[in-house]
C-alpha positions as CSV (number, residue, x, y, z in Angstrom):
1,M,11.3,176.0,111.4
2,A,13.7,178.7,112.3
3,T,13.8,182.1,110.4
4,F,16.8,184.2,110.0
5,D,16.5,188.0,109.9
6,S,19.6,189.0,107.8
7,K,20.9,192.5,108.2
8,Q,23.6,194.0,106.2
9,Y,26.9,195.5,107.5
10,G,28.9,198.1,105.5
11,W,32.2,199.6,105.7
12,C,31.0,203.1,106.5
13,K,29.7,201.8,109.9
14,L,32.8,199.6,110.8
15,T,34.9,200.6,113.8
16,V,38.3,199.2,114.5
17,A,40.1,200.2,117.7
18,F,43.5,199.2,119.3
19,G,46.1,200.8,121.4
20,G,43.4,202.7,123.3
21,R,41.9,204.6,120.3
22,I,39.6,204.1,117.3
23,I,41.7,204.1,114.1
24,D,40.4,206.6,111.6
25,G,43.2,205.9,109.0
26,I,42.2,202.2,108.3
27,T,41.3,201.2,104.8
28,E,41.2,197.4,105.2
29,V,40.9,194.8,107.9
30,E,41.1,191.1,107.2
31,Y,41.4,188.1,109.7
32,T,41.2,184.4,109.2
33,E,40.7,181.4,111.5
34,K,42.2,178.1,110.4
35,Q,42.1,174.6,111.8
36,E,44.2,171.5,110.8
37,K,42.0,168.8,109.7
38,D,42.5,165.3,108.4
39,Y,40.4,162.3,107.5
40,L,40.2,159.3,109.7
41,F,40.7,156.2,107.6
42,G,40.1,152.7,108.6
43,R,38.5,149.6,106.8
44,G,37.3,150.5,103.3
45,C,38.0,153.4,100.9
46,S,36.0,156.1,102.5
47,P,36.9,158.2,105.6
48,H,35.2,157.3,108.9
49,G,35.5,160.8,110.3
50,V,37.4,164.0,110.5
51,L,40.3,164.6,112.9
52,R,40.9,168.1,114.3
53,G,44.1,169.6,115.2
54,H,45.6,173.1,116.0
55,R,43.9,176.3,115.3
56,T,45.9,179.2,113.9
57,Y,44.8,182.9,113.3
58,E,46.2,185.6,111.0
59,G,45.2,188.7,109.2
60,K,46.2,192.2,108.0
61,L,45.5,195.8,108.4
62,S,45.9,198.4,105.7
63,L,46.5,201.8,107.4
64,W,47.6,205.3,106.3
65,Q,51.3,205.9,106.6
66,S,50.5,208.6,109.4
67,E,48.9,205.9,111.5
68,L,52.0,203.6,111.2
69,E,54.2,206.6,112.0
70,A,52.2,207.3,115.2
71,M,52.4,203.7,116.3
72,T,56.3,203.7,115.5
73,R,56.8,206.8,117.5
74,D,55.3,205.2,120.6
75,A,56.5,201.6,120.1
76,P,59.5,200.3,122.2
77,D,62.8,201.0,120.4
78,K,60.5,202.6,117.6
79,D,59.8,199.0,116.5
80,V,56.1,198.3,115.8
81,M,56.9,194.6,115.5
82,K,57.6,194.6,119.2
83,L,53.9,195.8,119.9
84,N,51.4,193.2,121.4
85,F,47.9,194.4,121.3
86,D,44.2,193.5,121.0
87,I,42.0,194.7,118.2
88,I,38.4,195.3,118.6
89,I,36.2,195.4,115.5
90,A,32.5,196.5,115.8
91,Y,30.2,195.9,112.9
92,V,27.1,198.0,113.0
93,P,24.2,197.1,110.7
94,D,22.7,199.6,108.2
95,D,19.5,200.0,110.2
96,A,18.9,200.5,114.0
97,E,17.2,197.1,114.3
98,G,20.1,194.8,113.6
99,Q,22.6,193.2,116.0
100,V,25.9,195.0,116.6
101,V,28.6,192.4,116.2
102,T,31.9,192.8,118.0
103,D,34.9,190.6,117.3
104,I,38.0,190.8,119.5
105,L,41.4,189.7,118.0
106,K,43.6,188.8,121.0
107,G,47.5,188.9,121.2
108,C,48.1,190.6,117.9
109,E,51.6,191.3,116.6
110,F,52.6,192.7,113.3
111,S,54.8,190.3,111.4
112,E,56.0,192.5,108.6
113,V,56.2,196.3,107.8
114,K,56.6,197.4,104.1
115,K,56.5,201.0,103.0
116,S,55.7,201.5,99.3
117,M,54.7,204.5,97.2
118,K,54.6,205.2,93.4
119,Q,54.3,208.2,91.2
120,G,50.8,209.7,91.4
121,D,50.0,208.4,94.9
122,K,48.2,210.9,97.0
123,N,49.0,209.1,100.1
124,M,50.6,205.9,101.3
125,I,48.6,203.0,102.4
126,V,50.7,200.4,104.5
127,E,49.7,196.8,104.6
128,L,50.5,195.1,107.9
129,P,50.3,191.4,108.2
130,I,49.3,190.3,111.8
131,M,49.6,187.1,113.8
132,I,46.8,186.6,116.2
133,T,46.6,184.3,119.3
134,K,42.8,184.1,119.4
135,I,39.6,185.4,117.8
136,L,36.7,186.0,120.1
137,R,33.6,186.3,117.9
138,Q,30.3,188.1,118.6
139,Q,31.3,189.5,122.0
């Protein structure tokens, strides 16, 4: 019987890099892989199987405003939605014995940029939804 050695991963040891540098001003990263699925029906009332279709990938980054401004400064026509980039995410376990897990998000593009601030805020956090063409897990 197989045994699983489960190690924990925490935010303080997460590294996110794109555009040639590690992003210090990141406060959240999220990414999702979806696949279209339908039941295969035939004789009777129960499905005979599951059919699979297209895969889609999406996510979001939450960054300090200063990170957004740096990207905007260097983007074509100062438009971050024209950028196309890969994101490398490394998860390092809390102890030295666990596996470092690296996921690569390929062909990323921002789909929305929204700035918002309210009274009492000490800094601006910008949430940037991203479209992704492929997720390479455990590279």
